[in-house]
C-alpha positions as CSV (number, residue, x, y, z in Angstrom):
1,M,21.5,-6.9,0.9
2,N,22.9,-3.9,-1.0
3,L,21.6,-0.4,-1.0
4,K,19.6,-0.9,-4.2
5,L,17.7,-3.9,-2.6
6,I,17.3,-2.0,0.7
7,G,15.8,0.9,-1.3
8,S,13.5,-1.4,-3.1
9,S,12.3,-2.8,0.3
10,L,11.6,0.7,1.4
11,I,9.6,1.3,-1.8
12,I,7.4,-1.7,-0.9
13,S,7.1,-0.3,2.7
14,G,6.3,3.2,1.5
15,T,3.6,2.0,-0.9
16,A,2.0,0.0,1.9
17,L,2.6,2.5,4.7
18,G,-0.1,5.0,3.8
19,A,-2.2,7.4,5.9
20,G,-4.4,4.4,6.8
21,M,-1.9,3.6,9.5
22,L,-3.4,6.4,11.7
23,A,-6.9,4.8,11.3
24,I,-5.9,1.3,12.4
25,P,-6.2,2.0,16.1
26,M,-9.7,3.4,15.5
27,V,-10.9,0.2,14.1
28,L,-9.0,-2.4,16.1
29,A,-8.8,-0.9,19.6
30,Q,-12.3,-2.0,20.6
31,F,-11.5,-5.6,20.1
32,G,-8.4,-5.6,22.3
33,L,-4.8,-6.0,21.5
34,L,-4.8,-9.8,21.4
35,W,-7.3,-10.2,18.7
36,G,-6.3,-7.0,16.9
37,T,-2.7,-8.3,16.7
38,A,-3.7,-11.8,15.7
39,L,-5.8,-10.4,12.8
40,M,-3.0,-8.1,11.6
41,L,-0.5,-11.0,11.7
42,F,-2.9,-13.2,9.8
43,I,-3.4,-10.6,7.0
44,F,0.4,-9.8,7.0
45,I,1.2,-13.5,6.4
46,G,-1.5,-13.8,3.7
47,T,-0.5,-10.7,1.8
48,T,3.2,-11.4,2.0
49,Y,2.8,-14.9,0.7
50,A,0.6,-13.7,-2.1
51,A,3.4,-11.2,-3.0
52,L,5.9,-14.0,-3.0
53,L,3.6,-15.9,-5.5
54,L,3.6,-12.8,-7.8
55,L,7.4,-12.7,-7.4
56,E,7.6,-16.3,-8.4
57,A,5.5,-15.7,-11.5
58,S,7.5,-12.6,-12.4
59,I,10.9,-14.3,-12.1
60,N,9.9,-17.5,-13.9
61,V,8.4,-15.8,-17.0
62,G,11.7,-14.0,-17.5
63,G,11.9,-11.0,-15.2
64,G,12.0,-7.4,-16.2
65,L,8.4,-7.5,-17.3
66,G,5.2,-5.7,-16.4
67,M,2.0,-7.3,-15.2
68,N,0.7,-7.2,-18.8
69,T,3.4,-9.5,-20.1
70,I,3.5,-11.7,-17.0
71,A,-0.3,-12.3,-17.2
72,R,0.0,-13.1,-21.0
73,K,2.8,-15.6,-20.5
74,S,1.2,-17.3,-17.6
75,L,-2.6,-17.0,-18.1
76,G,-2.9,-16.5,-21.8
77,K,-4.7,-13.6,-23.6
78,G,-7.9,-14.1,-21.6
79,G,-6.1,-13.8,-18.3
80,Q,-4.1,-10.9,-19.6
81,L,-7.3,-9.0,-20.5
82,V,-8.8,-9.6,-17.0
83,T,-5.6,-8.7,-15.2
84,N,-5.1,-5.5,-17.2
85,G,-8.7,-4.5,-16.6
86,L,-8.4,-5.0,-12.8
87,L,-5.0,-3.5,-12.6
88,Y,-5.9,-0.3,-14.4
89,A,-9.1,0.1,-12.4
90,L,-7.2,-0.2,-9.2
91,L,-4.2,2.0,-10.0
92,I,-6.3,4.8,-11.5
93,C,-8.7,4.7,-8.6
94,L,-5.8,4.9,-6.1
95,L,-4.0,7.6,-8.0
96,M,-7.2,9.7,-8.1
97,A,-7.5,9.4,-4.3
98,Y,-3.8,10.4,-3.8
99,I,-4.1,13.4,-6.2
100,L,-7.2,14.5,-4.3
101,G,-5.5,14.2,-0.9
102,A,-2.1,15.6,-2.0
103,G,-3.7,18.4,-3.9
104,D,-5.6,19.5,-0.8
105,L,-2.4,19.3,1.4
106,L,-0.4,21.2,-1.2
107,N,-3.1,23.9,-1.5
108,K,-3.0,24.5,2.3
109,L,0.8,24.5,2.3
110,L,1.0,27.1,-0.5
111,R,-1.5,29.3,1.1
112,N,0.6,29.3,4.3
113,I,3.5,30.7,2.4
114,G,1.4,33.3,0.5
115,L,0.7,31.5,-2.8
116,D,-3.0,31.5,-3.5
117,L,-3.7,28.6,-6.0
118,S,-7.0,27.0,-6.6
119,L,-7.6,23.4,-5.5
120,V,-7.6,22.3,-9.2
121,Q,-4.3,24.2,-9.9
122,S,-2.8,22.5,-6.8
123,Q,-3.9,19.1,-8.0
124,I,-2.4,19.7,-11.5
125,A,0.9,21.1,-10.0
126,F,1.3,18.0,-7.7
127,T,0.6,15.6,-10.5
128,L,3.0,17.2,-13.0
129,I,5.8,17.4,-10.5
130,A,5.4,14.0,-9.0
131,G,4.8,12.6,-12.4
132,V,8.2,13.9,-13.6
133,I,9.8,12.0,-10.7
134,V,8.1,8.8,-11.6
135,A,9.0,9.2,-15.3
136,S,12.6,9.7,-14.3
137,G,12.8,6.0,-13.4
138,T,12.9,3.6,-10.5
139,A,16.4,4.6,-9.5
140,V,15.3,8.2,-8.9
141,I,12.1,7.0,-7.0
142,D,14.4,4.8,-5.0
143,K,16.6,7.6,-3.8
144,I,13.8,10.0,-3.1
145,N,11.8,7.4,-1.3
146,R,14.7,6.5,1.0
147,A,14.9,10.1,2.2
148,L,11.1,10.4,2.6
149,F,10.9,7.1,4.5
150,A,13.7,8.1,6.8
151,I,11.8,11.4,7.7
152,M,8.6,9.4,8.2
153,L,10.3,7.0,10.6
154,F,11.9,9.9,12.5
155,M,8.5,11.5,12.9
156,L,7.0,8.3,14.1
157,L,9.8,7.7,16.7
158,L,9.5,11.3,17.9
159,T,5.8,10.8,18.5
160,L,6.4,7.6,20.4
161,V,8.9,9.3,22.7
162,F,6.0,11.4,24.0
163,L,3.3,8.7,23.9
164,V,5.1,5.7,25.5
165,P,5.5,7.2,29.0
166,G,1.7,7.7,29.1
167,I,0.8,4.0,28.3
168,S,-1.6,2.4,30.8
169,L,-1.6,-1.3,31.2
170,D,-5.3,-1.2,32.1
171,N,-6.1,0.4,28.7
172,M,-4.0,-2.2,26.9
173,T,-6.0,-5.1,28.4
174,Q,-9.5,-3.7,27.9
175,V,-12.0,-5.2,25.3
176,S,-15.2,-3.3,24.6
177,N,-16.4,-5.4,21.6
178,S,-16.1,-9.2,21.3
179,N,-18.3,-9.5,18.2
180,P,-16.2,-11.7,15.8
181,S,-18.1,-10.6,12.6
182,E,-17.4,-7.0,13.4
183,L,-13.7,-7.8,13.9
184,I,-13.7,-9.6,10.5
185,Q,-15.2,-6.5,8.9
186,T,-12.1,-4.5,9.8
187,S,-10.0,-6.9,7.6
188,A,-10.6,-4.7,4.5
189,I,-8.8,-1.7,6.1
190,I,-5.9,-3.7,7.3
191,F,-5.6,-5.6,4.0
192,T,-5.5,-2.3,2.1
193,S,-2.8,-1.1,4.5
194,F,-0.6,-4.0,3.2
195,G,-1.4,-3.3,-0.4
196,F,2.0,-3.1,-2.1
197,M,2.0,-6.0,-4.6
198,V,1.6,-3.7,-7.7
199,V,5.2,-2.5,-7.4
200,I,6.8,-6.0,-7.5
201,P,7.2,-6.3,-11.3
202,S,8.9,-2.9,-11.4
203,L,11.3,-3.8,-8.6
204,V,12.1,-7.2,-10.2
205,S,13.1,-5.3,-13.4
206,Y,15.0,-2.7,-11.3
207,N,17.0,-5.4,-9.5
208,H,17.6,-7.5,-12.6
209,E,21.0,-8.6,-11.3
210,A,19.7,-9.8,-7.9
211,T,19.3,-13.5,-7.1
212,P,15.8,-15.0,-6.4
213,K,16.7,-15.4,-2.7
214,Q,17.7,-11.7,-2.5
215,L,14.4,-10.7,-4.2
216,R,12.5,-12.9,-1.8
217,N,14.2,-11.2,1.2
218,M,13.4,-7.8,-0.4
219,V,9.7,-8.6,-0.3
220,I,9.7,-10.0,3.2
221,I,11.6,-7.1,4.7
222,G,9.6,-4.6,2.8
223,S,6.3,-6.0,4.1
224,S,7.6,-6.5,7.6
225,I,8.5,-2.8,8.2
226,P,4.8,-1.7,7.9
227,L,3.8,-4.5,10.2
228,V,6.2,-3.3,12.9
229,C,5.1,0.3,12.5
230,Y,1.4,-0.6,12.6
231,L,1.8,-2.7,15.8
232,I,3.9,-0.1,17.6
233,W,1.5,2.7,16.7
234,L,-1.5,0.6,17.7
235,Y,0.0,-0.3,21.1
236,A,1.0,3.4,21.8
237,V,-2.5,4.7,20.9
238,V,-4.4,2.0,22.8
239,G,-2.1,2.4,25.8
240,N,-2.9,6.2,26.0
241,L,-6.6,6.1,25.3
242,T,-9.5,3.8,26.4
243,P,-11.3,1.8,23.7
244,E,-14.5,3.9,24.3
245,Q,-12.5,7.1,23.6
246,I,-11.0,5.8,20.4
247,T,-14.3,4.4,18.9
248,H,-16.1,7.7,19.5
249,F,-13.7,9.5,17.0
250,S,-15.4,10.0,13.7
251,N,-12.1,10.7,11.8
252,V,-8.4,10.6,12.2
253,S,-8.2,14.4,12.7
254,E,-10.0,14.0,16.0
255,L,-7.6,11.4,17.2
256,I,-4.7,13.7,16.3
257,S,-6.4,16.6,18.1
258,V,-6.6,14.7,21.4
259,F,-2.9,14.0,21.4
260,S,-2.2,17.6,20.3
261,A,-3.9,18.9,23.4
262,E,-1.2,17.5,25.5
263,H,1.7,17.8,23.1
264,S,1.2,20.7,20.6
265,F,3.8,19.6,18.2
266,I,2.2,16.2,17.5
267,N,-0.4,17.9,15.2
268,L,2.3,19.1,12.9
269,V,4.3,15.9,13.2
270,L,1.4,13.5,12.4
271,S,0.0,15.8,9.7
272,S,3.4,15.8,8.1
273,F,3.7,12.0,8.4
274,T,0.3,11.7,6.7
275,G,1.4,13.9,3.8
276,L,4.7,12.0,3.4
277,A,2.9,8.7,3.6
278,L,0.5,9.9,0.9
279,L,3.5,10.9,-1.3
280,T,5.4,7.6,-0.9
281,S,2.2,5.7,-1.7
282,F,1.6,7.8,-4.8
283,L,5.2,7.2,-6.0
284,G,4.9,3.5,-5.6
285,V,1.5,3.2,-7.3
286,A,2.4,5.6,-10.1
287,M,5.6,3.7,-10.7
288,A,3.5,0.5,-11.1
289,L,1.2,2.3,-13.6
290,F,4.0,3.8,-15.5
291,T,5.8,0.5,-15.8
292,Q,2.5,-1.2,-16.9
293,N,2.0,1.4,-19.6
294,E,5.6,1.0,-20.8
295,D,5.1,-2.7,-21.1
296,T,1.6,-2.5,-22.7
297,F,2.0,0.4,-25.2
298,K,5.8,0.3,-25.9
299,Q,6.0,4.1,-26.3
300,N,8.7,6.7,-25.3
301,K,8.7,8.3,-21.8
302,V,6.8,11.4,-22.9
303,V,3.9,9.5,-24.4
304,T,3.9,7.1,-21.4
305,Y,3.9,10.1,-19.0
306,V,0.8,11.5,-20.7
307,I,-1.0,8.2,-20.8
308,S,-0.2,7.4,-17.2
309,F,-1.4,10.6,-15.6
310,I,-4.0,12.2,-17.8
311,L,-6.9,9.9,-16.7
312,P,-6.2,9.9,-12.9
313,L,-5.8,13.7,-13.0
314,A,-9.0,14.2,-15.1
315,G,-10.9,11.9,-12.7
316,A,-9.7,13.8,-9.7
317,I,-10.8,17.1,-11.2
318,F,-14.1,16.2,-12.9
319,A,-15.4,13.1,-11.1
320,A,-14.3,13.4,-7.5
321,D,-17.8,13.0,-6.1
322,Q,-18.6,9.9,-8.1
323,F,-15.2,8.5,-7.5
324,L,-15.5,8.6,-3.7
325,A,-18.5,6.4,-3.9
326,V,-16.7,3.9,-6.2
327,L,-13.5,3.9,-4.1
328,S,-15.1,1.5,-1.6
329,Y,-14.9,-1.2,-4.3
330,A,-11.2,-0.9,-4.7
331,G,-10.6,-3.3,-1.9
332,I,-12.5,-6.1,-3.8
333,I,-10.4,-5.4,-6.9
334,L,-7.2,-5.6,-4.8
335,V,-8.2,-9.0,-3.4
336,F,-8.4,-10.4,-6.9
337,L,-5.2,-8.7,-8.1
338,A,-3.1,-9.3,-4.9
339,V,-4.3,-12.9,-4.1
340,F,-6.3,-14.8,-6.7
341,I,-4.4,-13.7,-9.9
342,P,-0.9,-14.4,-8.5
343,L,-2.2,-17.8,-7.3
344,A,-3.6,-18.6,-10.7
345,M,-0.3,-17.5,-12.4
346,V,1.7,-19.8,-10.2
347,I,-0.5,-22.8,-10.5
348,K,-0.5,-22.5,-14.3
349,L,3.3,-22.0,-14.5
350,R,4.0,-24.9,-12.1
351,Q,1.9,-27.2,-14.3
352,T,3.6,-26.1,-17.5
353,D,6.2,-28.6,-18.7
354,G,9.5,-27.1,-19.8
355,Q,8.7,-23.8,-17.9
356,T,11.9,-22.5,-16.3
357,K,11.5,-22.5,-12.5
358,N,14.2,-20.3,-11.1
359,Y,12.2,-19.6,-7.9
360,L,9.4,-21.4,-6.1
361,A,7.6,-19.8,-3.1
362,E,8.0,-22.0,-0.1
363,G,5.1,-24.0,1.3
364,G,4.1,-26.2,-1.6
365,V,0.4,-27.1,-2.2
366,A,-0.5,-26.5,1.5
367,M,0.4,-22.8,1.2
368,L,-1.4,-22.5,-2.1
369,I,-4.5,-23.8,-0.4
370,F,-3.9,-21.3,2.4
371,S,-3.6,-18.5,-0.1
372,F,-7.0,-19.5,-1.7
373,I,-8.7,-19.6,1.7
374,F,-7.1,-16.2,2.6
375,G,-8.5,-14.7,-0.5
376,C,-12.0,-16.1,0.2
377,F,-11.8,-14.8,3.8
378,L,-11.0,-11.3,2.5
379,L,-13.9,-11.4,0.0
380,I,-16.3,-12.5,2.8
381,S,-15.0,-9.7,5.0
382,Q,-15.8,-7.1,2.3
383,V,-19.4,-8.2,1.9
384,I,-20.3,-9.5,5.4
């Protein structure tokens, strides 16, 4: 795999590996490592296969296309309309959240160096600067993301160096909650932590010279890196704290504070990790929205830049309170976009006579049935 494909795998990983990683131990520790690991592996397999279905649809309709064109060519105008509506709702909601979070972090950082900007000014500054990076193209995002991801991994490894010696086998074998329905309810958080599928059409276009096998490996490697990071972090946290301690935390900041009491630098390291994770996720999602707008509106980069970022920025500034209430529904939107729509695209394309089939996701009908069951499981977990 060449550097371009490796960088693309890291874009997938960076989009998925958000600040939610820090919250995973808080929701899974009480159920024990066995069931927590089993659920995470199940969701990893489901999301990765759904991503391969989208990759199949993207390759077989011609490659180098956004979700708008992929949906039209596979599902017709009705499917195109539904896909676009869901995609825009999801991407704009996510970008609003990232702008709110990144604006707050930037505001605190600037104040520490003597620049007193308002929160709104910080949000605008972050959006304008990060937006320019996105508008510069996938190649620029690729190079910046590689550097950011390397720093993130270094910070994670540095934290583990101090946490691993304190791991207790007694803590790792404890189970304080054996309620299966409550375990299933955590699926939404884990599923969102693997939410990277929106970047696949952009990366297929970026790697237009790659073979289908190389693109498949790109997706599998990109989704596997977050899985490894999530599991290592889960084991390290659970090994250092009892399930009762972890479940009593009301937010991630309290979890970080406990570790900071023993190792003062961990607060800075994990806070920096959270900020970088937020930035890599923003770049991935914004790249997906920018590519979608290029494909839909066929305008130059300046116009596409304005179209892409004006609404998320306005939402973050003027509708933050209302948005936070609506954000809980983003997971349901993601289920349809990440699972059911790629499944529908593939079924339609495989049934179309004369349709070029350069790549077929492995597993045949059995895995298509599994993907449908997986999507239903996620919907049930959201409303249970």
